[in-house]
Biotite code that builds the C-alpha atoms (Angstrom):
import biotite.structure as struc

atoms = struc.array([
    struc.Atom([9.352, -28.289, -13.988], chain_id="A", res_id=1, res_name="MET", atom_name="CA", element="C"),
    struc.Atom([5.588, -28.558, -14.488], chain_id="A", res_id=2, res_name="ASP", atom_name="CA", element="C"),
    struc.Atom([3.132, -25.699, -14.909], chain_id="A", res_id=3, res_name="SER", atom_name="CA", element="C"),
    struc.Atom([1.876, -25.843, -11.316], chain_id="A", res_id=4, res_name="SER", atom_name="CA", element="C"),
    struc.Atom([5.349, -25.306, -9.860], chain_id="A", res_id=5, res_name="SER", atom_name="CA", element="C"),
    struc.Atom([6.116, -22.516, -12.306], chain_id="A", res_id=6, res_name="SER", atom_name="CA", element="C"),
    struc.Atom([2.901, -20.673, -11.399], chain_id="A", res_id=7, res_name="SER", atom_name="CA", element="C"),
    struc.Atom([3.711, -20.993, -7.693], chain_id="A", res_id=8, res_name="SER", atom_name="CA", element="C"),
    struc.Atom([7.165, -19.539, -8.370], chain_id="A", res_id=9, res_name="THR", atom_name="CA", element="C"),
    struc.Atom([5.576, -16.557, -10.076], chain_id="A", res_id=10, res_name="VAL", atom_name="CA", element="C"),
    struc.Atom([3.264, -16.186, -7.084], chain_id="A", res_id=11, res_name="GLY", atom_name="CA", element="C"),
    struc.Atom([6.228, -16.216, -4.697], chain_id="A", res_id=12, res_name="LEU", atom_name="CA", element="C"),
    struc.Atom([7.961, -13.526, -6.740], chain_id="A", res_id=13, res_name="GLY", atom_name="CA", element="C"),
    struc.Atom([4.896, -11.351, -6.319], chain_id="A", res_id=14, res_name="SER", atom_name="CA", element="C"),
    struc.Atom([4.853, -11.987, -2.579], chain_id="A", res_id=15, res_name="VAL", atom_name="CA", element="C"),
    struc.Atom([8.570, -11.195, -2.354], chain_id="A", res_id=16, res_name="ASP", atom_name="CA", element="C"),
    struc.Atom([8.024, -7.909, -4.178], chain_id="A", res_id=17, res_name="TRP", atom_name="CA", element="C"),
    struc.Atom([5.097, -7.011, -1.915], chain_id="A", res_id=18, res_name="GLN", atom_name="CA", element="C"),
    struc.Atom([7.133, -7.873, 1.162], chain_id="A", res_id=19, res_name="LEU", atom_name="CA", element="C"),
    struc.Atom([10.074, -5.811, -0.094], chain_id="A", res_id=20, res_name="GLN", atom_name="CA", element="C"),
    struc.Atom([7.777, -2.871, -0.820], chain_id="A", res_id=21, res_name="HIS", atom_name="CA", element="C"),
    struc.Atom([6.247, -3.162, 2.660], chain_id="A", res_id=22, res_name="PHE", atom_name="CA", element="C"),
    struc.Atom([9.710, -3.267, 4.248], chain_id="A", res_id=23, res_name="MET", atom_name="CA", element="C"),
    struc.Atom([10.827, -0.217, 2.226], chain_id="A", res_id=24, res_name="ASP", atom_name="CA", element="C"),
    struc.Atom([7.767, 1.766, 3.342], chain_id="A", res_id=25, res_name="VAL", atom_name="CA", element="C"),
    struc.Atom([8.249, 0.754, 6.984], chain_id="A", res_id=26, res_name="GLU", atom_name="CA", element="C"),
    struc.Atom([11.947, 1.684, 6.808], chain_id="A", res_id=27, res_name="THR", atom_name="CA", element="C"),
    struc.Atom([11.037, 5.111, 5.434], chain_id="A", res_id=28, res_name="GLN", atom_name="CA", element="C"),
    struc.Atom([8.524, 5.577, 8.259], chain_id="A", res_id=29, res_name="LYS", atom_name="CA", element="C"),
    struc.Atom([11.149, 4.611, 10.824], chain_id="A", res_id=30, res_name="GLN", atom_name="CA", element="C"),
    struc.Atom([13.684, 7.048, 9.338], chain_id="A", res_id=31, res_name="ARG", atom_name="CA", element="C"),
    struc.Atom([11.113, 9.830, 9.391], chain_id="A", res_id=32, res_name="PHE", atom_name="CA", element="C"),
    struc.Atom([10.252, 9.088, 13.036], chain_id="A", res_id=33, res_name="GLN", atom_name="CA", element="C"),
    struc.Atom([13.947, 9.104, 13.950], chain_id="A", res_id=34, res_name="GLN", atom_name="CA", element="C"),
    struc.Atom([14.386, 12.430, 12.161], chain_id="A", res_id=35, res_name="LEU", atom_name="CA", element="C"),
    struc.Atom([11.429, 13.961, 13.999], chain_id="A", res_id=36, res_name="VAL", atom_name="CA", element="C"),
    struc.Atom([12.754, 12.654, 17.320], chain_id="A", res_id=37, res_name="HIS", atom_name="CA", element="C"),
    struc.Atom([16.235, 14.017, 16.626], chain_id="A", res_id=38, res_name="GLN", atom_name="CA", element="C"),
    struc.Atom([14.852, 17.392, 15.529], chain_id="A", res_id=39, res_name="MET", atom_name="CA", element="C"),
    struc.Atom([12.569, 17.627, 18.564], chain_id="A", res_id=40, res_name="THR", atom_name="CA", element="C"),
    struc.Atom([15.388, 16.801, 20.974], chain_id="A", res_id=41, res_name="LYS", atom_name="CA", element="C"),
    struc.Atom([17.818, 19.233, 19.376], chain_id="A", res_id=42, res_name="LEU", atom_name="CA", element="C"),
    struc.Atom([15.371, 22.126, 19.219], chain_id="A", res_id=43, res_name="CYS", atom_name="CA", element="C"),
    struc.Atom([13.938, 21.451, 22.689], chain_id="A", res_id=44, res_name="TRP", atom_name="CA", element="C"),
    struc.Atom([17.399, 21.588, 24.251], chain_id="A", res_id=45, res_name="GLU", atom_name="CA", element="C"),
    struc.Atom([18.248, 24.741, 22.309], chain_id="A", res_id=46, res_name="LYS", atom_name="CA", element="C"),
    struc.Atom([15.020, 26.686, 22.761], chain_id="A", res_id=47, res_name="CYS", atom_name="CA", element="C"),
    struc.Atom([13.674, 25.928, 26.233], chain_id="A", res_id=48, res_name="THR", atom_name="CA", element="C"),
    struc.Atom([15.230, 27.268, 29.398], chain_id="A", res_id=49, res_name="ASP", atom_name="CA", element="C"),
    struc.Atom([12.578, 25.952, 31.740], chain_id="A", res_id=50, res_name="LYS", atom_name="CA", element="C"),
    struc.Atom([9.496, 23.894, 31.049], chain_id="A", res_id=51, res_name="PRO", atom_name="CA", element="C"),
    struc.Atom([6.184, 25.607, 31.607], chain_id="A", res_id=52, res_name="GLY", atom_name="CA", element="C"),
    struc.Atom([2.518, 25.303, 30.715], chain_id="A", res_id=53, res_name="PRO", atom_name="CA", element="C"),
    struc.Atom([2.955, 27.441, 27.579], chain_id="A", res_id=54, res_name="LYS", atom_name="CA", element="C"),
    struc.Atom([5.747, 28.461, 25.250], chain_id="A", res_id=55, res_name="LEU", atom_name="CA", element="C"),
    struc.Atom([6.674, 32.091, 25.462], chain_id="A", res_id=56, res_name="ASP", atom_name="CA", element="C"),
    struc.Atom([7.055, 34.110, 22.279], chain_id="A", res_id=57, res_name="SER", atom_name="CA", element="C"),
    struc.Atom([10.890, 33.920, 22.064], chain_id="A", res_id=58, res_name="PRO", atom_name="CA", element="C"),
    struc.Atom([10.836, 30.136, 22.601], chain_id="A", res_id=59, res_name="ALA", atom_name="CA", element="C"),
    struc.Atom([8.174, 29.707, 19.922], chain_id="A", res_id=60, res_name="GLU", atom_name="CA", element="C"),
    struc.Atom([10.201, 31.793, 17.457], chain_id="A", res_id=61, res_name="ALA", atom_name="CA", element="C"),
    struc.Atom([13.298, 29.771, 18.358], chain_id="A", res_id=62, res_name="CYS", atom_name="CA", element="C"),
    struc.Atom([11.458, 26.507, 17.615], chain_id="A", res_id=63, res_name="PHE", atom_name="CA", element="C"),
    struc.Atom([10.254, 27.788, 14.257], chain_id="A", res_id=64, res_name="VAL", atom_name="CA", element="C"),
    struc.Atom([13.769, 28.904, 13.289], chain_id="A", res_id=65, res_name="ASN", atom_name="CA", element="C"),
    struc.Atom([15.418, 25.761, 14.634], chain_id="A", res_id=66, res_name="CYS", atom_name="CA", element="C"),
    struc.Atom([13.092, 23.418, 12.770], chain_id="A", res_id=67, res_name="ILE", atom_name="CA", element="C"),
    struc.Atom([13.410, 25.488, 9.600], chain_id="A", res_id=68, res_name="GLY", atom_name="CA", element="C"),
    struc.Atom([17.204, 25.352, 9.738], chain_id="A", res_id=69, res_name="ARG", atom_name="CA", element="C"),
    struc.Atom([17.122, 21.632, 10.512], chain_id="A", res_id=70, res_name="PHE", atom_name="CA", element="C"),
    struc.Atom([14.904, 20.928, 7.480], chain_id="A", res_id=71, res_name="ILE", atom_name="CA", element="C"),
    struc.Atom([16.981, 23.199, 5.223], chain_id="A", res_id=72, res_name="ASP", atom_name="CA", element="C"),
    struc.Atom([20.206, 21.528, 6.330], chain_id="A", res_id=73, res_name="THR", atom_name="CA", element="C"),
    struc.Atom([18.772, 18.048, 5.852], chain_id="A", res_id=74, res_name="SER", atom_name="CA", element="C"),
    struc.Atom([17.547, 18.958, 2.369], chain_id="A", res_id=75, res_name="GLN", atom_name="CA", element="C"),
    struc.Atom([20.915, 20.500, 1.468], chain_id="A", res_id=76, res_name="PHE", atom_name="CA", element="C"),
    struc.Atom([22.735, 17.359, 2.628], chain_id="A", res_id=77, res_name="ASN", atom_name="CA", element="C"),
    struc.Atom([20.357, 15.120, 0.692], chain_id="A", res_id=78, res_name="LEU", atom_name="CA", element="C"),
    struc.Atom([20.788, 17.176, -2.490], chain_id="A", res_id=79, res_name="ASN", atom_name="CA", element="C"),
    struc.Atom([24.558, 17.164, -2.056], chain_id="A", res_id=80, res_name="ARG", atom_name="CA", element="C"),
    struc.Atom([24.580, 13.401, -1.594], chain_id="A", res_id=81, res_name="LEU", atom_name="CA", element="C"),
    struc.Atom([22.476, 12.944, -4.743], chain_id="A", res_id=82, res_name="GLU", atom_name="CA", element="C"),
    struc.Atom([24.855, 15.169, -6.732], chain_id="A", res_id=83, res_name="GLN", atom_name="CA", element="C"),
    struc.Atom([27.837, 13.209, -5.449], chain_id="A", res_id=84, res_name="THR", atom_name="CA", element="C"),
    struc.Atom([26.207, 9.914, -6.423], chain_id="A", res_id=85, res_name="GLN", atom_name="CA", element="C"),
    struc.Atom([25.383, 11.216, -9.909], chain_id="A", res_id=86, res_name="LYS", atom_name="CA", element="C"),
    struc.Atom([28.924, 12.482, -10.510], chain_id="A", res_id=87, res_name="SER", atom_name="CA", element="C"),
    struc.Atom([30.609, 9.178, -9.616], chain_id="A", res_id=88, res_name="LYS", atom_name="CA", element="C"),
    struc.Atom([31.930, 7.338, -12.661], chain_id="A", res_id=89, res_name="PRO", atom_name="CA", element="C"),
    struc.Atom([30.043, 4.230, -13.657], chain_id="A", res_id=90, res_name="VAL", atom_name="CA", element="C"),
    struc.Atom([31.923, 1.009, -12.960], chain_id="A", res_id=91, res_name="PHE", atom_name="CA", element="C"),
    struc.Atom([33.466, -0.186, -16.207], chain_id="A", res_id=92, res_name="SER", atom_name="CA", element="C"),
    struc.Atom([34.495, -3.655, -17.215], chain_id="A", res_id=93, res_name="GLU", atom_name="CA", element="C"),
    struc.Atom([38.070, -2.496, -17.716], chain_id="A", res_id=94, res_name="SER", atom_name="CA", element="C"),
    struc.Atom([38.375, -2.139, -13.939], chain_id="A", res_id=95, res_name="CYS", atom_name="CA", element="C"),
    struc.Atom([37.660, -5.815, -13.444], chain_id="A", res_id=96, res_name="SER", atom_name="CA", element="C"),
    struc.Atom([40.545, -7.022, -15.638], chain_id="A", res_id=97, res_name="ASP", atom_name="CA", element="C"),
])
């Protein structure tokens, strides 16, 4: 392998990393948008009896509480998942024998 092909390989690795980073960011954006959509749908169905030009005070309070609970629950689930992942035993070579 000559030096020109090795430098192009290094360049491709950089492009692959940039592409992967871009895809990761876009995936995070999509997940956030899905979460917002899910939260909006859930809270809208729970807090609105009839659509109108303005939210009344009880509906506004319901939205605030609903969104707060949704965020708290999501954060709790995320923390729980992280704890579960951390407490799993690391795969050992003795398992592969």
